[in-house]
C-alpha positions in Angstrom: -32.3 54.4 -138.6 -32.5 53.4 -134.9 -35.2 55.4 -133.2 -36.6 56.7 -136.5 -37.3 53.1 -137.7 -41.0 52.6 -136.8 -41.1 49.0 -138.1 -38.1 48.0 -135.9 -39.6 49.8 -132.9 -42.9 48.1 -133.5 -41.2 44.7 -133.4 -39.7 45.6 -130.0 -43.1 46.8 -128.7 -44.7 43.5 -129.8 -42.1 41.5 -127.9 -43.0 43.3 -124.6 -46.7 43.7 -125.1 -48.3 42.6 -121.8 -51.3 40.9 -123.3 -49.2 38.8 -125.6 -47.4 36.5 -123.0 -44.4 38.8 -122.6 -44.1 37.8 -118.9 -41.6 35.0 -119.9 -39.4 37.5 -121.6 -39.6 40.0 -118.7 -38.8 37.2 -116.2 -35.8 36.2 -118.2 -34.6 39.9 -118.2 -34.8 40.0 -114.4 -33.0 36.6 -114.1 -30.3 37.9 -116.4 -29.9 41.2 -114.6 -29.7 39.5 -111.2 -27.1 37.1 -112.5 -25.0 40.0 -113.9 -25.4 42.2 -110.8 -26.3 40.4 -107.6 -26.6 43.7 -105.7 -29.8 44.5 -107.6 -31.9 41.6 -106.2 -32.2 43.2 -102.7 -33.9 46.2 -104.2 -37.0 44.1 -105.2 -39.6 42.2 -103.2 -39.4 38.4 -103.1 -42.5 38.0 -105.3 -41.7 39.7 -108.6 -45.0 39.2 -110.4 -46.2 42.7 -109.8 -42.8 44.2 -110.7 -42.7 42.3 -113.9 -46.2 43.5 -114.9 -45.3 47.1 -114.2 -42.0 46.9 -116.2 -43.8 45.3 -119.1 -46.5 48.0 -119.2 -43.8 50.7 -119.0 -41.7 49.3 -121.8 -44.8 48.7 -123.9 -45.9 52.4 -123.5 -42.4 53.7 -124.2 -42.0 51.7 -127.4 -45.5 52.8 -128.4 -44.4 56.4 -128.0 -41.3 55.8 -129.9 -43.3 54.2 -132.8 -45.5 57.3 -132.8 -42.3 59.4 -132.9 -43.2 61.3 -129.8 -40.3 62.2 -127.6 -41.4 64.8 -125.0 -43.6 62.6 -122.8 -41.2 59.6 -122.8 -38.2 61.7 -121.9 -40.2 63.5 -119.1 -41.4 60.1 -117.9 -38.0 58.6 -117.8 -36.5 61.6 -116.1 -39.1 61.4 -113.4 -38.5 57.7 -113.1 -34.8 58.3 -112.7 -35.3 60.8 -110.0 -37.8 58.5 -108.2 -35.5 55.5 -108.3 -33.0 57.2 -106.1 -35.1 56.0 -103.2 -34.0 52.4 -104.0 -30.3 53.4 -103.8 -29.9 52.9 -107.6 -26.4 54.0 -108.9 -25.1 54.7 -112.4 -23.5 51.2 -112.5 -27.0 49.7 -112.0 -28.2 51.4 -115.1 -25.3 50.0 -117.1 -26.0 46.4 -116.0 -29.8 47.0 -116.6 -29.0 48.0 -120.2 -26.7 45.0 -120.7 -29.3 42.6 -119.4 -32.2 44.1 -121.4 -30.2 44.1 -124.6 -29.0 40.5 -124.0 -32.6 39.3 -123.3 -34.1 41.0 -126.3 -31.4 39.7 -128.7 -31.8 36.1 -127.4 -35.7 36.1 -127.3 -36.6 37.8 -130.5 -35.2 35.0 -132.7 -35.6 35.6 -136.4 -37.1 39.0 -135.7 -33.8 40.2 -134.3 -32.6 41.9 -137.6 -29.8 44.5 -137.8 -32.5 47.2 -137.9 -34.2 45.9 -134.8 -30.8 45.5 -133.1 -30.0 49.2 -133.9 -33.3 50.4 -132.6 -33.0 48.3 -129.5 -29.5 49.6 -128.7 -30.6 53.3 -129.2 -33.8 52.8 -127.2 -32.0 51.1 -124.3 -29.2 53.8 -124.3 -31.9 56.5 -124.2 -33.8 54.8 -121.3 -30.7 54.4 -119.2 -29.1 57.7 -120.1 -32.1 59.8 -119.4 -32.9 58.1 -116.1 -29.2 58.2 -114.9 -28.7 61.8 -116.0 -31.9 63.0 -114.3 -31.0 61.2 -111.0 -27.5 62.7 -111.0 -28.9 66.2 -111.7 -31.6 66.1 -109.0 -30.7 68.1 -105.9 -33.7 67.3 -103.7 -34.0 64.4 -101.3 -34.1 60.8 -102.5 -37.1 60.2 -100.3 -39.3 61.6 -97.6 -40.1 59.9 -94.3 -43.1 60.6 -92.0 -44.9 59.3 -88.9 -48.5 58.2 -88.9 -50.5 60.3 -86.4 -54.0 59.2 -87.2 -55.6 56.1 -88.8 -59.4 56.3 -89.2 -61.3 53.3 -90.5 -64.2 54.9 -92.4 -65.6 51.7 -93.9 -64.9 47.9 -93.8 -62.2 48.3 -96.4 -61.5 52.1 -96.5 -59.2 54.1 -94.3 -58.0 57.7 -94.0 -54.4 57.9 -92.8 -52.8 61.2 -91.7 -49.0 61.7 -91.2 -46.5 64.4 -90.5 -43.4 64.3 -92.7 -40.0 64.9 -91.2 -39.6 67.6 -93.8 -42.4 69.2 -95.9 -42.9 67.9 -99.5 -43.7 70.3 -102.2 -46.2 68.7 -104.6 -48.9 69.9 -106.8 -52.5 69.0 -105.9 -53.5 66.1 -108.0 -50.1 64.4 -108.0 -49.3 61.0 -106.4 -46.3 59.5 -104.6 -44.8 56.0 -104.2 -45.2 54.8 -100.6 -43.5 52.1 -98.6 -45.0 50.9 -95.3 -43.3 49.0 -92.5 -45.7 46.0 -92.8 -44.4 45.3 -96.3 -40.8 46.6 -96.9 -39.8 47.0 -100.6 -43.4 46.7 -101.9 -44.0 50.3 -103.0 -47.5 51.4 -103.9 -48.8 54.7 -105.5 -51.1 56.8 -103.3 -52.5 60.3 -103.9 -52.4 63.0 -101.2 -55.9 64.1 -100.4 -54.9 67.6 -99.3 -52.6 70.2 -100.9 -49.0 70.4 -99.7 -48.7 71.8 -96.2 -45.8 73.8 -94.9 -45.8 71.8 -91.6 -45.4 68.5 -93.4 -48.9 67.3 -92.8 -50.2 64.8 -95.5 -53.3 62.7 -95.8 -54.1 59.5 -97.8 -57.3 57.7 -98.5 -56.8 53.9 -99.0 -59.1 51.2 -100.1 -58.1 47.5 -99.5 -57.9 45.8 -102.9 -58.7 42.1 -103.1 -55.4 40.3 -103.0 -53.5 43.6 -102.4 -51.2 42.9 -99.5 -50.0 46.5 -99.1 -53.5 48.1 -99.3 -54.9 45.5 -96.9 -52.2 46.1 -94.4 -52.6 49.9 -94.6 -56.4 49.6 -93.9 -56.2 46.8 -91.3 -52.8 47.2 -89.6 -51.6 50.8 -89.7 -51.2 52.4 -86.3 -50.1 55.8 -85.1 -46.3 55.8 -84.8 -45.7 53.8 -87.9 -43.0 55.2 -90.1 -43.7 55.5 -93.8 -41.3 56.3 -96.7 -42.4 58.0 -99.9 -40.9 59.1 -103.2 -40.9 62.4 -105.0 -44.3 63.3 -106.5 -45.5 62.2 -110.0 -48.4 63.0 -112.2 -49.9 66.0 -113.9 -53.7 66.1 -113.1 -54.6 69.8 -112.9 -57.3 72.4 -113.5 -56.4 75.3 -115.8 -58.4 78.1 -114.3 -58.4 79.9 -117.6 -59.6 76.9 -119.7 -63.3 76.8 -118.9 -65.5 74.8 -116.6 -64.6 71.4 -115.2 -66.0 67.9 -114.9 -64.5 65.6 -112.2 -65.3 61.9 -111.9 -64.1 60.2 -108.8 -64.5 56.5 -108.0 -64.0 55.5 -104.3 -60.6 56.7 -103.0 -59.9 58.1 -106.5 -61.5 61.1 -104.8 -58.2 61.9 -103.1 -56.4 63.8 -105.8 -59.5 65.6 -107.0 -60.3 66.6 -103.4 -56.8 68.1 -103.1 -57.3 70.1 -106.3 -60.7 71.3 -105.1 -59.2 72.4 -101.7 -56.5 74.3 -103.6 -59.0 76.1 -105.7 -60.6 77.4 -102.6 -57.6 79.8 -102.3 -59.1 81.8 -105.2 -62.0 84.2 -105.2 -63.1 83.3 -108.7 -63.0 79.8 -110.3 -64.5 77.9 -113.2 -67.5 75.9 -112.3 -66.6 72.4 -111.1 -69.1 69.5 -111.1 -67.8 66.5 -109.2 -69.5 63.1 -109.5 -68.3 61.0 -106.6 -69.1 57.3 -106.8 -68.9 54.1 -104.7 -70.5 50.7 -104.4 -72.7 51.4 -101.4 -74.0 54.7 -100.0 -72.0 54.0 -96.8 -68.8 54.1 -98.8 -69.3 57.7 -99.8 -67.2 58.5 -96.8 -66.2 62.1 -97.5 -69.5 63.7 -98.3 -69.6 65.9 -95.2 -66.3 67.5 -96.2 -67.4 68.0 -99.8 -70.6 69.5 -98.6 -68.7 72.0 -96.3 -66.6 73.1 -99.3 -69.6 73.4 -101.6 -71.6 75.3 -99.0 -69.1 78.2 -99.1 -67.9 77.9 -102.7 -70.8 78.3 -105.2 -68.6 77.2 -108.1 -68.6 73.6 -106.8 -71.4 71.1 -107.3 -71.3 67.5 -106.0 -73.4 64.6 -107.2 -73.0 61.4 -105.1 -73.5 58.1 -106.9 -73.8 54.5 -105.6 -74.1 51.3 -107.5 -76.6 49.9 -104.9 -79.4 51.8 -103.2 -79.1 50.1 -99.8 -76.2 49.3 -97.5 -74.9 45.9 -96.6 -75.3 44.6 -93.0 -71.7 45.5 -92.0 -72.4 49.2 -92.7 -74.0 49.5 -89.2 -70.5 49.5 -87.7 -69.6 52.8 -89.4 -71.1 56.3 -89.2 -73.9 57.3 -91.5 -72.4 59.2 -94.4 -75.7 60.6 -95.8 -75.1 64.1 -97.2 -76.5 67.1 -95.4 -79.0 69.3 -97.1 -77.4 71.2 -100.0 -75.8 68.4 -102.0 -77.4 67.0 -105.1 -79.6 64.0 -104.6 -77.7 60.7 -104.7 -77.9 58.9 -108.0 -78.0 55.1 -108.4 -76.0 53.3 -111.0 -72.6 52.7 -112.4 -70.6 55.9 -112.3 -69.7 56.3 -116.0 -73.4 55.7 -116.9 -74.7 58.3 -114.5 -72.1 60.9 -115.6 -73.0 60.4 -119.3 -76.8 60.6 -118.6 -76.1 64.4 -118.3 -74.6 64.6 -121.7 -71.1 64.4 -123.3 -69.5 67.2 -121.3 -67.5 68.1 -124.4 -67.1 71.8 -123.3 -65.4 70.9 -120.0 -62.0 70.1 -118.8 -62.5 66.5 -117.6 -60.5 64.8 -114.8 -61.1 61.2 -114.0 -59.6 59.4 -111.0 -60.2 55.9 -109.6 -59.5 52.2 -110.4 -58.2 51.4 -113.9 -61.4 49.7 -115.0 -63.5 52.7 -114.0 -61.2 55.2 -115.6 -61.3 53.2 -118.9 -65.1 52.9 -118.9 -65.6 56.5 -118.0 -63.2 57.7 -120.6 -64.7 55.5 -123.3 -68.3 56.5 -122.4 -67.5 60.2 -122.4 -65.7 60.0 -125.8 -68.7 58.0 -127.2 -70.9 60.9 -126.1 -68.6 63.4 -127.9 -66.1 64.6 -125.4 -62.7 65.4 -127.1 -60.1 62.9 -125.9 -57.5 65.7 -125.5 -59.8 67.3 -122.9 -59.7 64.2 -120.7 -57.1 63.8 -118.0 -56.3 60.8 -115.9 -53.3 59.1 -114.4 -51.6 56.3 -116.3 -53.7 53.1 -116.6 -52.1 49.7 -117.1 -53.7 47.4 -119.7 
């Protein structure tokens, strides 16, 4: 039965489930792949922990979709992944060795669970994964990557920075999408960032970055990026969007999760008539609500936009004195105190809205769960993929 055998596919999903100690299996897969094809090793960073986690989450999601007998989203995801992986220099031969290594690892690690039915499902799933990615990469006519030069680095808080670049050639992306970025301080350690402005014909692009505890790339971007640095980035991903014919909108942005929603709001300014948009913009401290002046300027001339600032704490820490006061001008809603999901749901379930959530994985999960508990239909809620 192959890809129609839900039980066999569920056994494969269980083997790669990230919360069930699948890291050993994933580590063996990479060890096997590197042994089969030595050229692959140079495509990855020395520390493989992050890469193993990402791959485990991707496989877990894919097998989950296969179990549910959904094909459209996995195929679209794999096609985009194949197009994106051109930036690493991946060739059709690499997909062949990947398939061989993954099959060999699963067959050796599943033990008694490796039945003929599971073997058939694994073979078909692996062939689909490699085939879709390789085919999409071969069919893509656009560039494998974009390069750009940093022209401005503005430290807006202790661990927040706004970085502006000009790309060598303009990138056509939809507001709300994200790209995979490589910075010179950490070669081969790609990180996803969302442009904070719509696509520009002159190649201008802007990112908002928060230094994550233990995050080497984000910390380097905030602390070490300088004008003149050369960045490389992938083709765009993601599907956050506002349907202007589908009713009013709730946006929930945590910290630099504001970036993609800000780009969508800026793009909506092109139109004379829009659905009402209510943005809740949250951070830990009032001083970290770094983009309130820009949001106020947009709201002042676009009556369809309302902005509610939210901070977990009412007062700023001592280090805030080093940065400009971000208090909103008159015209914005009064700042609310509390956790962002709690503040949003104080106003109701928002079940009649298109709902877009952007921020850290924990905040997205809490906000989504809180809204659903209040009655918001899950199918009306959009957010980028969350690992877990």
